[in-house]
SEMARDO-881104 format. One record per residue (C-alpha): x, y, z; residue in one letter. Coordinates in steps of 0.02 Angstrom, whole numbers, always signed. Layout:
<sites>
<site><u>X</u><v>Y</v><w>Z</w><r>a</r></site>
...
</sites>
This chain:
<sites>
<site><u>-2</u><v>-3</v><w>-2</w><r>x</r></site>
<site><u>+70</u><v>+169</v><w>-54</w><r>x</r></site>
<site><u>+93</u><v>+310</v><w>+81</w><r>x</r></site>
<site><u>-52</u><v>+403</v><w>-7</w><r>x</r></site>
<site><u>-167</u><v>+265</v><w>+15</w><r>x</r></site>
<site><u>-113</u><v>+235</v><w>+197</w><r>x</r></site>
<site><u>-146</u><v>+428</v><w>+226</w><r>x</r></site>
<site><u>-309</u><v>+412</v><w>+142</w><r>x</r></site>
<site><u>-363</u><v>+269</v><w>+255</w><r>x</r></site>
<site><u>-303</u><v>+357</v><w>+415</w><r>x</r></site>
<site><u>-399</u><v>+513</v><w>+366</w><r>x</r></site>
<site><u>-562</u><v>+414</v><w>+340</w><r>x</r></site>
<site><u>-536</u><v>+335</v><w>+514</w><r>x</r></site>
<site><u>-514</u><v>+511</v><w>+583</w><r>x</r></site>
<site><u>-670</u><v>+572</v><w>+500</w><r>x</r></site>
<site><u>-771</u><v>+421</v><w>+552</w><r>x</r></site>
<site><u>-731</u><v>+450</v><w>+730</w><r>x</r></site>
<site><u>-774</u><v>+634</v><w>+708</w><r>x</r></site>
<site><u>-935</u><v>+593</v><w>+627</w><r>x</r></site>
<site><u>-983</u><v>+474</v><w>+770</w><r>x</r></site>
<site><u>-932</u><v>+597</v><w>+900</w><r>x</r></site>
<site><u>-1039</u><v>+734</v><w>+821</w><r>x</r></site>
<site><u>-1187</u><v>+614</v><w>+799</w><r>x</r></site>
<site><u>-1176</u><v>+571</v><w>+984</w><r>x</r></site>
<site><u>-1165</u><v>+753</v><w>+1025</w><r>x</r></site>
<site><u>-1313</u><v>+797</v><w>+930</w><r>x</r></site>
<site><u>-1411</u><v>+647</v><w>+990</w><r>x</r></site>
<site><u>-1370</u><v>+693</v><w>+1175</w><r>x</r></site>
<site><u>-1422</u><v>+872</v><w>+1136</w><r>x</r></site>
<site><u>-1581</u><v>+823</v><w>+1063</w><r>x</r></site>
<site><u>-1608</u><v>+712</v><w>+1218</w><r>x</r></site>
<site><u>-1564</u><v>+851</v><w>+1335</w><r>x</r></site>
<site><u>-1679</u><v>+964</v><w>+1241</w><r>x</r></site>
<site><u>-1821</u><v>+842</v><w>+1262</w><r>x</r></site>
<site><u>-1781</u><v>+826</v><w>+1447</w><r>x</r></site>
<site><u>-1784</u><v>+1015</v><w>+1466</w><r>x</r></site>
<site><u>-1950</u><v>+1022</v><w>+1383</w><r>x</r></site>
<site><u>-2026</u><v>+884</v><w>+1494</w><r>x</r></site>
<site><u>-1947</u><v>+981</v><w>+1650</w><r>x</r></site>
<site><u>-2026</u><v>+1147</v><w>+1596</w><r>x</r></site>
<site><u>-2194</u><v>+1055</v><w>+1576</w><r>x</r></site>
<site><u>-2183</u><v>+971</v><w>+1739</w><r>x</r></site>
<site><u>-2126</u><v>+1135</v><w>+1819</w><r>x</r></site>
<site><u>-2279</u><v>+1223</v><w>+1758</w><r>x</r></site>
<site><u>-2388</u><v>+1077</v><w>+1815</w><r>x</r></site>
<site><u>-2296</u><v>+1093</v><w>+1997</w><r>x</r></site>
<site><u>-2324</u><v>+1292</v><w>+1997</w><r>x</r></site>
<site><u>-2507</u><v>+1264</v><w>+1955</w><r>x</r></site>
<site><u>-2535</u><v>+1126</v><w>+2085</w><r>x</r></site>
<site><u>-2427</u><v>+1205</v><w>+2223</w><r>x</r></site>
<site><u>-2509</u><v>+1369</v><w>+2202</w><r>x</r></site>
<site><u>-2685</u><v>+1292</v><w>+2214</w><r>x</r></site>
<site><u>-2661</u><v>+1186</v><w>+2360</w><r>x</r></site>
<site><u>-2577</u><v>+1331</v><w>+2449</w><r>x</r></site>
<site><u>-2716</u><v>+1457</v><w>+2413</w><r>x</r></site>
<site><u>-2870</u><v>+1344</v><w>+2427</w><r>x</r></site>
<site><u>-2806</u><v>+1220</v><w>+2562</w><r>x</r></site>
<site><u>-2651</u><v>+1257</v><w>+2667</w><r>x</r></site>
<site><u>-2667</u><v>+1445</v><w>+2698</w><r>x</r></site>
<site><u>-2862</u><v>+1430</v><w>+2740</w><r>x</r></site>
<site><u>-2823</u><v>+1288</v><w>+2858</w><r>x</r></site>
<site><u>-2692</u><v>+1383</v><w>+2948</w><r>x</r></site>
<site><u>-2800</u><v>+1536</v><w>+2955</w><r>x</r></site>
<site><u>-2948</u><v>+1443</v><w>+3023</w><r>x</r></site>
<site><u>-2818</u><v>+1386</v><w>+3172</w><r>x</r></site>
<site><u>-2752</u><v>+1571</v><w>+3187</w><r>x</r></site>
<site><u>-2919</u><v>+1652</v><w>+3211</w><r>x</r></site>
<site><u>-2954</u><v>+1553</v><w>+3370</w><r>x</r></site>
<site><u>-2812</u><v>+1625</v><w>+3464</w><r>x</r></site>
<site><u>-2786</u><v>+1814</v><w>+3498</w><r>x</r></site>
<site><u>-2592</u><v>+1781</v><w>+3511</w><r>x</r></site>
<site><u>-2585</u><v>+1697</v><w>+3336</w><r>x</r></site>
<site><u>-2543</u><v>+1787</v><w>+3170</w><r>x</r></site>
<site><u>-2508</u><v>+1716</v><w>+2993</w><r>x</r></site>
<site><u>-2335</u><v>+1769</v><w>+2917</w><r>x</r></site>
<site><u>-2315</u><v>+1804</v><w>+2744</w><r>x</r></site>
<site><u>-2132</u><v>+1791</v><w>+2690</w><r>x</r></site>
<site><u>-2179</u><v>+1820</v><w>+2499</w><r>x</r></site>
<site><u>-2167</u><v>+1645</v><w>+2440</w><r>x</r></site>
<site><u>-2303</u><v>+1566</v><w>+2350</w><r>x</r></site>
<site><u>-2256</u><v>+1391</v><w>+2420</w><r>x</r></site>
<site><u>-2239</u><v>+1439</v><w>+2605</w><r>x</r></site>
<site><u>-2366</u><v>+1479</v><w>+2733</w><r>x</r></site>
<site><u>-2338</u><v>+1497</v><w>+2929</w><r>x</r></site>
<site><u>-2433</u><v>+1534</v><w>+3083</w><r>x</r></site>
<site><u>-2342</u><v>+1610</v><w>+3241</w><r>x</r></site>
<site><u>-2410</u><v>+1601</v><w>+3415</w><r>x</r></site>
<site><u>-2330</u><v>+1722</v><w>+3537</w><r>x</r></site>
<site><u>-2312</u><v>+1699</v><w>+3723</w><r>x</r></site>
<site><u>-2459</u><v>+1746</v><w>+3824</w><r>x</r></site>
<site><u>-2524</u><v>+1718</v><w>+4008</w><r>x</r></site>
<site><u>-2635</u><v>+1583</v><w>+3947</w><r>x</r></site>
<site><u>-2499</u><v>+1500</v><w>+3835</w><r>x</r></site>
<site><u>-2330</u><v>+1546</v><w>+3912</w><r>x</r></site>
<site><u>-2226</u><v>+1473</v><w>+3760</w><r>x</r></site>
<site><u>-2186</u><v>+1533</v><w>+3584</w><r>x</r></site>
<site><u>-2241</u><v>+1420</v><w>+3437</w><r>x</r></site>
<site><u>-2266</u><v>+1407</v><w>+3251</w><r>x</r></site>
<site><u>-2337</u><v>+1291</v><w>+3120</w><r>x</r></site>
<site><u>-2292</u><v>+1294</v><w>+2943</w><r>x</r></site>
<site><u>-2317</u><v>+1211</v><w>+2773</w><r>x</r></site>
<site><u>-2199</u><v>+1215</v><w>+2636</w><r>x</r></site>
<site><u>-2237</u><v>+1144</v><w>+2463</w><r>x</r></site>
<site><u>-2075</u><v>+1076</v><w>+2368</w><r>x</r></site>
<site><u>-2037</u><v>+952</v><w>+2224</w><r>x</r></site>
<site><u>-1895</u><v>+834</v><w>+2189</w><r>x</r></site>
<site><u>-1745</u><v>+856</v><w>+2064</w><r>x</r></site>
<site><u>-1841</u><v>+784</v><w>+1919</w><r>x</r></site>
<site><u>-2009</u><v>+869</v><w>+1962</w><r>x</r></site>
<site><u>-2100</u><v>+708</v><w>+1966</w><r>x</r></site>
<site><u>-2160</u><v>+722</v><w>+2145</w><r>x</r></site>
<site><u>-2243</u><v>+866</v><w>+2240</w><r>x</r></site>
<site><u>-2208</u><v>+864</v><w>+2427</w><r>x</r></site>
<site><u>-2302</u><v>+963</v><w>+2567</w><r>x</r></site>
<site><u>-2187</u><v>+976</v><w>+2726</w><r>x</r></site>
<site><u>-2259</u><v>+1013</v><w>+2890</w><r>x</r></site>
<site><u>-2159</u><v>+1087</v><w>+3024</w><r>x</r></site>
<site><u>-2202</u><v>+1123</v><w>+3213</w><r>x</r></site>
<site><u>-2095</u><v>+1212</v><w>+3340</w><r>x</r></site>
<site><u>-2124</u><v>+1255</v><w>+3521</w><r>x</r></site>
<site><u>-2020</u><v>+1328</v><w>+3655</w><r>x</r></site>
<site><u>-1986</u><v>+1292</v><w>+3798</w><r>x</r></site>
<site><u>-2014</u><v>+1104</v><w>+3770</w><r>x</r></site>
<site><u>-2099</u><v>+1015</v><w>+3911</w><r>x</r></site>
<site><u>-2218</u><v>+909</v><w>+3812</w><r>x</r></site>
<site><u>-2203</u><v>+792</v><w>+3664</w><r>x</r></site>
<site><u>-2261</u><v>+849</v><w>+3497</w><r>x</r></site>
<site><u>-2242</u><v>+805</v><w>+3312</w><r>x</r></site>
<site><u>-2110</u><v>+912</v><w>+3243</w><r>x</r></site>
<site><u>-2112</u><v>+867</v><w>+3064</w><r>x</r></site>
<site><u>-2192</u><v>+761</v><w>+2929</w><r>x</r></site>
<site><u>-2222</u><v>+762</v><w>+2744</w><r>x</r></site>
<site><u>-2346</u><v>+707</v><w>+2612</w><r>x</r></site>
<site><u>-2279</u><v>+654</v><w>+2442</w><r>x</r></site>
<site><u>-2384</u><v>+639</v><w>+2289</w><r>x</r></site>
<site><u>-2345</u><v>+623</v><w>+2100</w><r>x</r></site>
<site><u>-2369</u><v>+790</v><w>+2010</w><r>x</r></site>
<site><u>-2501</u><v>+710</v><w>+1898</w><r>x</r></site>
<site><u>-2595</u><v>+647</v><w>+2055</w><r>x</r></site>
<site><u>-2621</u><v>+779</v><w>+2182</w><r>x</r></site>
<site><u>-2791</u><v>+780</v><w>+2260</w><r>x</r></site>
<site><u>-2844</u><v>+934</v><w>+2361</w><r>x</r></site>
<site><u>-2953</u><v>+835</v><w>+2469</w><r>x</r></site>
<site><u>-2810</u><v>+715</v><w>+2522</w><r>x</r></site>
<site><u>-2695</u><v>+863</v><w>+2551</w><r>x</r></site>
<site><u>-2832</u><v>+945</v><w>+2654</w><r>x</r></site>
<site><u>-2867</u><v>+794</v><w>+2765</w><r>x</r></site>
<site><u>-2683</u><v>+772</v><w>+2797</w><r>x</r></site>
<site><u>-2657</u><v>+953</v><w>+2843</w><r>x</r></site>
<site><u>-2806</u><v>+956</v><w>+2956</w><r>x</r></site>
<site><u>-2743</u><v>+799</v><w>+3038</w><r>x</r></site>
<site><u>-2573</u><v>+887</v><w>+3073</w><r>x</r></site>
<site><u>-2647</u><v>+1042</v><w>+3145</w><r>x</r></site>
<site><u>-2766</u><v>+947</v><w>+3248</w><r>x</r></site>
<site><u>-2618</u><v>+853</v><w>+3320</w><r>x</r></site>
<site><u>-2527</u><v>+1019</v><w>+3352</w><r>x</r></site>
<site><u>-2679</u><v>+1090</v><w>+3431</w><r>x</r></site>
<site><u>-2699</u><v>+939</v><w>+3550</w><r>x</r></site>
<site><u>-2516</u><v>+969</v><w>+3612</w><r>x</r></site>
<site><u>-2528</u><v>+1160</v><w>+3621</w><r>x</r></site>
<site><u>-2683</u><v>+1161</v><w>+3729</w><r>x</r></site>
<site><u>-2586</u><v>+1053</v><w>+3860</w><r>x</r></site>
<site><u>-2490</u><v>+1216</v><w>+3891</w><r>x</r></site>
<site><u>-2638</u><v>+1286</v><w>+3977</w><r>x</r></site>
<site><u>-2633</u><v>+1161</v><w>+4112</w><r>x</r></site>
<site><u>-2460</u><v>+1096</v><w>+4122</w><r>x</r></site>
<site><u>-2370</u><v>+1141</v><w>+4285</w><r>x</r></site>
<site><u>-2200</u><v>+1160</v><w>+4200</w><r>x</r></site>
<site><u>-2272</u><v>+1297</v><w>+4091</w><r>x</r></site>
<site><u>-2399</u><v>+1372</v><w>+4215</w><r>x</r></site>
<site><u>-2288</u><v>+1364</v><w>+4373</w><r>x</r></site>
<site><u>-2302</u><v>+1550</v><w>+4391</w><r>x</r></site>
<site><u>-2493</u><v>+1549</v><w>+4370</w><r>x</r></site>
<site><u>-2530</u><v>+1409</v><w>+4499</w><r>x</r></site>
<site><u>-2655</u><v>+1453</v><w>+4634</w><r>x</r></site>
<site><u>-2735</u><v>+1351</v><w>+4781</w><r>x</r></site>
<site><u>-2921</u><v>+1338</v><w>+4786</w><r>x</r></site>
<site><u>-2956</u><v>+1394</v><w>+4968</w><r>x</r></site>
<site><u>-3101</u><v>+1279</v><w>+4979</w><r>x</r></site>
<site><u>-3041</u><v>+1111</v><w>+4922</w><r>x</r></site>
<site><u>-2856</u><v>+1142</v><w>+4917</w><r>x</r></site>
<site><u>-2829</u><v>+1090</v><w>+4745</w><r>x</r></site>
<site><u>-2702</u><v>+1173</v><w>+4625</w><r>x</r></site>
<site><u>-2789</u><v>+1291</v><w>+4502</w><r>x</r></site>
<site><u>-2708</u><v>+1360</v><w>+4344</w><r>x</r></site>
<site><u>-2763</u><v>+1545</v><w>+4353</w><r>x</r></site>
<site><u>-2808</u><v>+1559</v><w>+4169</w><r>x</r></site>
<site><u>-2928</u><v>+1410</v><w>+4184</w><r>x</r></site>
<site><u>-2984</u><v>+1446</v><w>+4362</w><r>x</r></site>
<site><u>-3143</u><v>+1539</v><w>+4416</w><r>x</r></site>
<site><u>-3081</u><v>+1701</v><w>+4491</w><r>x</r></site>
<site><u>-3165</u><v>+1796</v><w>+4632</w><r>x</r></site>
<site><u>-3107</u><v>+1948</v><w>+4723</w><r>x</r></site>
<site><u>-3129</u><v>+1965</v><w>+4910</w><r>x</r></site>
<site><u>-3068</u><v>+2112</v><w>+5017</w><r>x</r></site>
<site><u>-2947</u><v>+2163</v><w>+4875</w><r>x</r></site>
<site><u>-2877</u><v>+1979</v><w>+4850</w><r>x</r></site>
<site><u>-2912</u><v>+1878</v><w>+4698</w><r>x</r></site>
<site><u>-2941</u><v>+1697</v><w>+4738</w><r>x</r></site>
<site><u>-2965</u><v>+1553</v><w>+4609</w><r>x</r></site>
<site><u>-3078</u><v>+1398</v><w>+4615</w><r>x</r></site>
<site><u>-3078</u><v>+1235</v><w>+4526</w><r>x</r></site>
<site><u>-3261</u><v>+1221</v><w>+4513</w><r>x</r></site>
<site><u>-3426</u><v>+1318</v><w>+4528</w><r>x</r></site>
<site><u>-3462</u><v>+1227</v><w>+4681</w><r>x</r></site>
<site><u>-3307</u><v>+1274</v><w>+4776</w><r>x</r></site>
<site><u>-3336</u><v>+1453</v><w>+4717</w><r>x</r></site>
<site><u>-3512</u><v>+1455</v><w>+4783</w><r>x</r></site>
<site><u>-3468</u><v>+1387</v><w>+4949</w><r>x</r></site>
<site><u>-3337</u><v>+1519</v><w>+4968</w><r>x</r></site>
<site><u>-3457</u><v>+1663</v><w>+4926</w><r>x</r></site>
<site><u>-3573</u><v>+1596</v><w>+5055</w><r>x</r></site>
<site><u>-3453</u><v>+1589</v><w>+5200</w><r>x</r></site>
<site><u>-3277</u><v>+1654</v><w>+5159</w><r>x</r></site>
<site><u>-3229</u><v>+1659</v><w>+5332</w><r>x</r></site>
<site><u>-3238</u><v>+1466</v><w>+5346</w><r>x</r></site>
<site><u>-3097</u><v>+1450</v><w>+5218</w><r>x</r></site>
<site><u>-2979</u><v>+1603</v><w>+5263</w><r>x</r></site>
<site><u>-2886</u><v>+1645</v><w>+5420</w><r>x</r></site>
<site><u>-2980</u><v>+1777</v><w>+5524</w><r>x</r></site>
<site><u>-2843</u><v>+1906</v><w>+5479</w><r>x</r></site>
<site><u>-2878</u><v>+1887</v><w>+5284</w><r>x</r></site>
<site><u>-3076</u><v>+1912</v><w>+5314</w><r>x</r></site>
</sites>
């Protein structure tokens, strides 16, 4: 084989490899373009679903809870995928707390996730701090999300209400019923003022007995 023929064959081998590399590159680019189109479609689907469940389910559910407490307020951080309710410290509930929902998706935007988060300080009781609901983007049911969110918030409420009567939270608000001697959490007790002093009672019966004859339950110097 002459040198010219060898050079021609070698050149053909080079070109063949270049052609294969180009074809592979173009195939990869076409594949990536297809992937990006699908991602954009799923992203649009996620945005529609996330904004829908946030506006029609999650925010209204949190708002329903917040309207029952004078120390609660909804927090707007400017994100269409985040909602939060903060509960400040009060006499009745001497703790700070918040509950929040965040809507996110996985890297391939195939699944929509609703994340639940609760926070309570100080911590003297057990409560569920976090959980998540995962659904395929094409299969997000508002009713399923609503039932799940309501269950999470009712669980939080059960824990939060324990603060009212928990001695470690209420140790500054404990009084003794002068009739029966029971400990009474002041915000939940029946209050009655007598000679400039406020007394707290565990039940109406104890209050009635005290009103009828306070001297029977107080030292003579207090009557």
